[in-house]
C-alpha positions as CSV (number, residue, x, y, z in Angstrom):
1,M,-7.2,-3.9,-7.1
2,S,-4.6,-4.9,-9.7
3,I,-0.8,-4.5,-9.4
4,S,-0.9,-1.9,-12.2
5,A,-3.5,0.2,-10.3
6,I,-1.4,0.1,-7.2
7,N,1.6,1.2,-9.2
8,V,-0.3,4.3,-10.4
9,I,-1.2,5.1,-6.7
10,I,2.4,4.6,-5.6
11,D,3.6,6.9,-8.4
12,R,1.1,9.6,-7.4
13,I,2.1,9.3,-3.7
14,N,5.7,9.7,-4.7
15,E,4.9,12.7,-6.9
16,L,3.1,14.4,-4.2
17,S,5.8,13.6,-1.7
18,K,8.4,15.2,-3.9
19,K,6.3,18.3,-4.4
20,Q,5.7,18.5,-0.6
21,K,9.5,18.6,-0.1
22,T,10.1,21.3,-2.7
23,T,7.2,23.7,-3.0
24,G,4.7,22.4,-0.5
25,L,1.2,21.0,-1.0
26,E,-2.2,22.7,-1.2
27,E,-4.9,21.5,1.1
28,W,-6.6,19.4,-1.6
29,E,-3.3,17.8,-2.5
30,R,-2.7,16.8,1.1
31,A,-6.2,15.3,1.2
32,E,-5.4,13.4,-2.0
33,Q,-2.1,12.2,-0.6
34,E,-3.7,10.9,2.5
35,A,-6.5,9.2,0.6
36,M,-3.9,7.5,-1.7
37,R,-1.9,6.4,1.3
38,Q,-4.9,4.8,2.9
39,E,-5.8,3.0,-0.3
40,Y,-2.2,1.7,-0.5
41,L,-2.3,0.5,3.1
42,S,-5.6,-1.3,2.5
43,F,-4.0,-3.0,-0.5
44,I,-1.0,-4.1,1.5
45,R,-3.2,-5.3,4.4
46,G,-5.2,-7.4,1.9
47,Q,-2.1,-8.9,0.5
48,V,-0.8,-9.9,4.0
49,R,-4.2,-11.4,4.9
50,E,-4.3,-13.3,1.6
51,T,-0.8,-14.7,2.3
52,L,-1.6,-15.6,5.9
53,N,-4.8,-17.4,4.9
54,K,-2.6,-19.7,2.9
55,V,-0.4,-20.6,5.8
56,E,-0.9,-24.1,7.3
57,L,0.4,-24.9,10.8
58,T,1.4,-28.4,11.7
59,D,2.7,-30.1,14.8
60,D,4.6,-32.7,12.8
61,P,8.3,-32.0,13.1
62,L,9.0,-34.1,10.0
63,I,7.1,-31.7,7.8
64,Q,9.1,-28.7,6.9
């Protein structure tokens, strides 16, 4: 998933959140919101895994 795609998801999550606070959400909107949140969380988890896979541990105190 690209950064631009995740930005579209974030924008929609925020839009639904604002609507939830003002007029409330219909059932299908709640389902959409939850699906978008799960997709966002999957993206973030993937980013964290990718970052952690690049980490190298060393016992050498001279390497910083």
